[in-house]
C-alpha positions, 0 to 999 in steps of 0.5 A: 151120747156120752154120759157124765163120769162117775166123779162128775155125777157124784159132784152133781149129786143127782140134784138135776130135776131132770132132763128136757128132750127137744119137745118138753117144756122146762118147769121151775127148778134145775135141770139139763136139756140137750140141744142137737147141733147138726150144722157141722154134717155130724149130730152133736148133742150139746148139754145145756144146764139150767136154773128157773126159779119158782118165780120166773115169768116169761118176760124176765132175763135170760143169762148164758153163763159161759164156762172155762177151759176146763169145760166143767159146766155143771161146777159154773151152773152150781156157783150161778144158782144163788144169782138166778134166784136173787135175780129171777133170771133163767141161767142157761150154762151150755157144755162145749166139751173137748170131745166135740169141741177140741182146743181153743180153736173150737171153743174159745175162738168160736170154731171159725176155722176147721181144727185140722185143715185150718180152712175157713168155716161158714158162719152157720157152723161156728161154735158162735152161732150155737148160742142163738139156736139155743136161745131160740130153743129155750124160748119154745121150752119156756115160752119166754118172750125175750128177744134179747139175752145177757151173756157172761164168760169166765176165762176161756168163757170170756174169751168166747164172749168177746170174740162172739160180739167181735165176729158176729155182731151180737145183735141179740145180746143186751148186755155182756161181761167178759171176766179174767179172760186170759187174752184177747183179740184186739180190735185192730186191723194190723195185728194178725188173727187171733191176735188182731183182726187181720186175716180174720172174717172182720172187717172195719165196718164190724168195729161199730157195732162192737164199740156199740155193744154193752160190754164190761171187762171184769177183772180180779185185782188179784188175777196177776199170776203167770200160771201154766194155762196162761197164754205166753206167746209173744203176742200175748205177752205184749198184751200184759204179763198177767190176765189184769193187765191184758184186760186193761189193755184190751179196754184201753185199745178199744177206747183208743181205736173207737175215739180214732175212729169217731165211733161211739164207745159203750164198754166199761171196765171194773175191777174186783177187789180182793178176787184172783181167777175165780169164777165164784168170787166173780159172780156176784159182782157180775150180776150186780153188773148185769142186773142192777142197772 
């Protein structure tokens, strides 16, 4: 099992309440536990950072927070502490590091394909599938009675979230927020994966549960820079010049397809004034959307 480098340990400042082992019970406060994933045939210990308010009771919400491409789960975990306390929700931030989950195929796109061979993997080996297993483990650790959870992702985490909903149906998700994704897998069957669904595991039958999801596309009004990390392939640029345009394009495409197929459409879109590509700036608005409605 890998440990944090010294700089990360200093950032954490040893404020973790503790490390919960597989059969421990999580008490109030902050900490992490390990989820042992063996779906690929090799053991991968995934750190799951949590914050459990002292007043938390078993029927209160559970929220997954999906980190960005930097894989800095600790930073996201710290930035969501106030939300956890303000709304009395259990925050879970799983860390999909670049060693066990290299590249965008393994994380952003849910690990549906082998990184080396490009061959299809069975759904139980997808990175997407780990979320449900962490949820079940968390329920055992906390005695939570929730049957559904909330999920939020920023940047690469937003890519993960919208594809998780697209390719798994996400039947346990009560509400989802995808904030400031760099680019999208559009819900269209004529465009090749990963920019569309052609050649992917999804079929037209998967569009109904996708559009039925309570998905909020949350966009910073100032997220308009073409940064080095922003994908600029021809297909990505067709979605828009920057993240704000691409998010609006994704929402509009979903609405158009749902209307054409006469399917219920429960998505929403909202922009956040004065905020650019910032998880810290988006988090308070996401929290209101998730838990005030």
